[in-house]
MARDRENTI-549018 format. One record per residue (C-alpha): residue in one letter; x, y, z. Coordinates in steps of 0.1 Angstrom, whole numbers, plus 5000, padded with zeros to 4 digits. Each point is the difference from the previous one (the first is absolute). Last residue first. Layout:
N
<"a", <X, Y, Z>>,
...
This chain:
258
<"r", <5558, 4793, 7581>>,
<"v", <5007, 4988, 5035>>,
<"i", <5033, 4981, 4996>>,
<"g", <5007, 4964, 4993>>,
<"r", <5001, 4972, 5026>>,
<"s", <5038, 4994, 4996>>,
<"s", <5011, 5036, 5001>>,
<"a", <5038, 5004, 5001>>,
<"s", <5003, 5018, 4966>>,
<"i", <4972, 5024, 5010>>,
<"f", <5017, 5009, 5033>>,
<"d", <5034, 5005, 4984>>,
<"l", <4985, 5023, 4974>>,
<"l", <4982, 5021, 5026>>,
<"m", <5030, 5003, 5023>>,
<"g", <5021, 5011, 4970>>,
<"l", <4976, 5027, 4992>>,
<"e", <5014, 5022, 5028>>,
<"p", <5033, 5000, 4981>>,
<"t", <4986, 5025, 4974>>,
<"q", <5022, 5007, 4970>>,
<"e", <5009, 4963, 4992>>,
<"a", <4966, 4991, 5015>>,
<"a", <4983, 5015, 4969>>,
<"v", <5015, 4973, 4978>>,
<"r", <4989, 4972, 5024>>,
<"i", <4965, 5016, 5002>>,
<"e", <4996, 4997, 4963>>,
<"q", <5012, 4964, 5000>>,
<"r", <4977, 4991, 5029>>,
<"a", <4970, 5014, 4981>>,
<"e", <5008, 4979, 4970>>,
<"d", <5004, 4969, 5021>>,
<"l", <4967, 5007, 5018>>,
<"t", <4982, 5005, 4967>>,
<"l", <4993, 5036, 4991>>,
<"g", <4966, 5016, 4996>>,
<"n", <5013, 5034, 5012>>,
<"r", <4981, 5004, 5032>>,
<"y", <5010, 4974, 5026>>,
<"l", <5037, 4991, 5000>>,
<"s", <5013, 5027, 4977>>,
<"k", <4977, 5026, 5016>>,
<"y", <5014, 4990, 5034>>,
<"a", <5035, 5005, 4987>>,
<"r", <4991, 5035, 4989>>,
<"k", <4986, 5007, 5035>>,
<"i", <5033, 4987, 5015>>,
<"a", <5020, 5023, 4978>>,
<"m", <4978, 5029, 5011>>,
<"v", <5005, 4992, 5036>>,
<"a", <5038, 4998, 4995>>,
<"d", <5000, 5034, 4982>>,
<"s", <4980, 5016, 5028>>,
<"s", <5025, 4987, 5025>>,
<"y", <4991, 4973, 5026>>,
<"g", <5003, 5013, 5035>>,
<"r", <4977, 4978, 5019>>,
<"r", <4971, 5024, 5000>>,
<"k", <5003, 5002, 4962>>,
<"l", <4998, 4962, 4997>>,
<"g", <4969, 4999, 5022>>,
<"e", <4983, 5025, 4978>>,
<"s", <5009, 4981, 4968>>,
<"n", <4986, 4967, 5011>>,
<"i", <4996, 4988, 4964>>,
<"g", <4970, 4996, 4978>>,
<"h", <4968, 4981, 5005>>,
<"p", <5008, 4963, 4996>>,
<"a", <4973, 4974, 5006>>,
<"a", <4997, 4977, 5031>>,
<"p", <4976, 4971, 4999>>,
<"s", <4980, 5012, 5017>>,
<"g", <5007, 5038, 4999>>,
<"s", <5029, 5023, 5005>>,
<"v", <5035, 5006, 4987>>,
<"t", <5028, 5026, 5002>>,
<"v", <5034, 4991, 4985>>,
<"y", <5033, 5012, 5014>>,
<"p", <5016, 4965, 5002>>,
<"p", <4982, 4972, 4982>>,
<"l", <4970, 4982, 5016>>,
<"d", <5003, 4962, 4996>>,
<"q", <4968, 4981, 4993>>,
<"l", <4968, 4991, 5019>>,
<"l", <4997, 5033, 5019>>,
<"v", <4965, 5008, 5012>>,
<"t", <4996, 5038, 5008>>,
<"g", <4973, 5010, 5025>>,
<"v", <5013, 5035, 5006>>,
<"g", <5027, 5011, 4975>>,
<"c", <5033, 4983, 4997>>,
<"f", <5032, 5021, 4996>>,
<"s", <5035, 4991, 4988>>,
<"h", <5031, 5017, 5013>>,
<"a", <5019, 4966, 5001>>,
<"g", <4984, 4971, 4982>>,
<"v", <4975, 4976, 5014>>,
<"r", <5009, 4963, 4993>>,
<"v", <4973, 4973, 5000>>,
<"f", <5009, 4966, 5015>>,
<"q", <4966, 4997, 5017>>,
<"h", <4972, 5023, 4988>>,
<"v", <4999, 5036, 5014>>,
<"g", <4968, 5014, 5014>>,
<"t", <4994, 5037, 5005>>,
<"f", <4973, 5007, 5026>>,
<"g", <5013, 5035, 5007>>,
<"g", <5027, 5014, 4976>>,
<"l", <5034, 4984, 4997>>,
<"i", <5029, 5025, 4996>>,
<"a", <5035, 4989, 4989>>,
<"w", <5029, 5021, 5014>>,
<"d", <5025, 4971, 4999>>,
<"g", <4990, 4968, 4982>>,
<"v", <4974, 4974, 5010>>,
<"e", <5006, 4963, 4996>>,
<"v", <4973, 4974, 5004>>,
<"h", <5008, 4964, 5011>>,
<"g", <4966, 4995, 5018>>,
<"a", <4969, 5021, 4995>>,
<"l", <5003, 5037, 5008>>,
<"t", <4969, 5018, 5014>>,
<"a", <4992, 5037, 5002>>,
<"n", <4973, 5003, 5026>>,
<"n", <5007, 5037, 5009>>,
<"a", <5027, 5018, 4980>>,
<"f", <5034, 4985, 4994>>,
<"i", <5028, 5027, 4996>>,
<"t", <5035, 4990, 4992>>,
<"q", <5032, 5019, 5011>>,
<"n", <5022, 4969, 4998>>,
<"g", <4995, 4966, 4984>>,
<"v", <4975, 4972, 5006>>,
<"i", <5011, 4964, 4995>>,
<"c", <4971, 4975, 5004>>,
<"d", <5010, 4964, 5011>>,
<"h", <4968, 4994, 5020>>,
<"a", <4971, 5025, 4998>>,
<"i", <4999, 5037, 5007>>,
<"h", <4965, 5009, 5011>>,
<"v", <4989, 5036, 5006>>,
<"y", <4971, 5005, 5024>>,
<"a", <5010, 5036, 5010>>,
<"m", <5026, 5021, 4982>>,
<"i", <5037, 4992, 4992>>,
<"w", <5022, 5030, 4996>>,
<"s", <5035, 4989, 4991>>,
<"d", <5033, 5015, 5013>>,
<"d", <5021, 4968, 4997>>,
<"g", <4997, 4966, 4984>>,
<"l", <4973, 4973, 5006>>,
<"r", <5012, 4964, 4996>>,
<"t", <4985, 4965, 4999>>,
<"e", <5026, 4974, 5003>>,
<"g", <5006, 4963, 4991>>,
<"k", <5013, 5010, 4966>>,
<"d", <4974, 4978, 4983>>,
<"q", <4988, 4964, 5006>>,
<"s", <5012, 5003, 5036>>,
<"t", <4972, 5024, 5007>>,
<"g", <4999, 5036, 5013>>,
<"i", <4986, 5015, 5031>>,
<"n", <4966, 5017, 5000>>,
<"f", <4991, 5037, 5003>>,
<"s", <4965, 5010, 5013>>,
<"c", <4988, 5035, 5005>>,
<"y", <4972, 5007, 5024>>,
<"e", <5009, 5036, 5008>>,
<"r", <5027, 5021, 4984>>,
<"i", <5036, 4992, 4992>>,
<"t", <5023, 5030, 4998>>,
<"n", <5035, 4991, 4989>>,
<"r", <5032, 5017, 5013>>,
<"n", <5023, 4970, 4997>>,
<"g", <4998, 4966, 4983>>,
<"i", <4976, 4971, 5005>>,
<"v", <5013, 4964, 4996>>,
<"l", <4976, 4970, 5002>>,
<"r", <5017, 4966, 5001>>,
<"t", <4999, 4963, 4993>>,
<"p", <5006, 4974, 5027>>,
<"e", <4981, 4972, 4982>>,
<"g", <4966, 4991, 5015>>,
<"a", <4986, 4979, 4972>>,
<"y", <4989, 5026, 4975>>,
<"k", <4987, 4983, 4969>>,
<"k", <4964, 5010, 5008>>,
<"d", <5009, 5037, 4997>>,
<"q", <4985, 5027, 5021>>,
<"p", <5033, 5008, 5015>>,
<"a", <5007, 4995, 5037>>,
<"e", <4998, 5032, 5021>>,
<"g", <5028, 5025, 5000>>,
<"l", <4980, 5031, 5006>>,
<"s", <4964, 5002, 5010>>,
<"c", <4989, 5036, 5007>>,
<"f", <4972, 5009, 5025>>,
<"h", <5013, 5035, 5009>>,
<"f", <5025, 5022, 4982>>,
<"i", <5036, 4993, 4991>>,
<"r", <5024, 5030, 5000>>,
<"n", <5035, 4992, 4988>>,
<"d", <5030, 5018, 5013>>,
<"s", <5024, 4970, 4998>>,
<"g", <4998, 4967, 4982>>,
<"i", <4976, 4971, 5004>>,
<"q", <5013, 4964, 4997>>,
<"t", <4974, 4972, 5001>>,
<"h", <5008, 4963, 5004>>,
<"g", <4964, 4992, 5009>>,
<"t", <4979, 5022, 5022>>,
<"i", <4987, 5035, 5004>>,
<"v", <4964, 5002, 5012>>,
<"c", <4986, 5035, 5005>>,
<"h", <4973, 5008, 5026>>,
<"s", <5013, 5035, 5008>>,
<"g", <5025, 5021, 4981>>,
<"i", <5036, 4994, 4992>>,
<"e", <5026, 5028, 5000>>,
<"t", <5035, 4995, 4986>>,
<"n", <5027, 5022, 5016>>,
<"d", <5028, 4974, 4996>>,
<"g", <4995, 4968, 4981>>,
<"i", <4976, 4971, 5007>>,
<"e", <5012, 4964, 4996>>,
<"v", <4975, 4971, 5002>>,
<"n", <5008, 4963, 5005>>,
<"p", <4985, 4997, 5034>>,
<"g", <4966, 5014, 4992>>,
<"v", <4985, 5035, 5008>>,
<"i", <4964, 5002, 5011>>,
<"t", <4982, 5034, 5004>>,
<"y", <4974, 5003, 5027>>,
<"p", <5008, 5037, 5008>>,
<"g", <5027, 5018, 4980>>,
<"i", <5036, 4994, 4993>>,
<"r", <5026, 5028, 4999>>,
<"v", <5036, 4993, 4990>>,
<"n", <5024, 5026, 5014>>,
<"n", <5031, 4980, 4994>>,
<"g", <4999, 4968, 4981>>,
<"l", <4979, 4969, 5008>>,
<"k", <5011, 4964, 4994>>,
<"a", <4973, 4974, 5008>>,
<"a", <5012, 4971, 5022>>,
<"p", <4981, 5013, 5030>>,
<"d", <4967, 4997, 4981>>,
<"v", <4981, 5032, 5001>>,
<"l", <4964, 4998, 5012>>,
<"a", <4985, 5035, 5003>>,
<"t", <4977, 5007, 5030>>,
<"q", <5027, 5020, 5020>>,
<"h", <5007, 5022, 4970>>,
<"i", <5036, 4998, 4988>>,
<"n", <5022, 5031, 4999>>,
<"s", <5035, 4990, 4989>>,
<"m", <5033, 5011, 5015>>,
């Protein structure tokens, strides 16, 4: 049984799980699905083909599933998918996808999304991420698991943000950010690896040291990118955690922050 405030407007066609709570003056459209135990604050608008998982907490004044800010969008039934156990704070806006891409914008599980965050059309955000206030993703951005975006970080369209990376406050990302790397500035510049985060997530001391050496190959030893990749490839034979870094660099089409 759900608990819906008497001033909320929930379309009869919307699908609500058990123990869903919807606050005053919130509007829920007909193509919305909301999973068990999700709590939605007041004055939110949830529309479009939007699927929200279970155990989420969505605070007041959020706009979820609205049409993308893309002039090519012509009303196609694209989607927004939000996973489980996320915290989404006040005034966030997440748009549905476009038919020119996957047709879906996605946020994974267990993320902490602070106030005024914007996730644009066709973005794919992983699990356990943290977006501080006013972090903004342009369209078609991919963000890996455990990535952290500081307040007022801006990410250019089509940029990829690697897992376990860290952006300082006010970072502007114009190129791909490899896994494990810490950056700040406008445009972003590298400042070491996210070693403290890796330790908290159970990375061994040996793995952290190997990642630090890989960072030096990429950023400190005066090597070309191909030379650095070769050094990292050799090291990855002993440290599997470097495989993710190699795969990311190899798949980069925009070039990496360097």
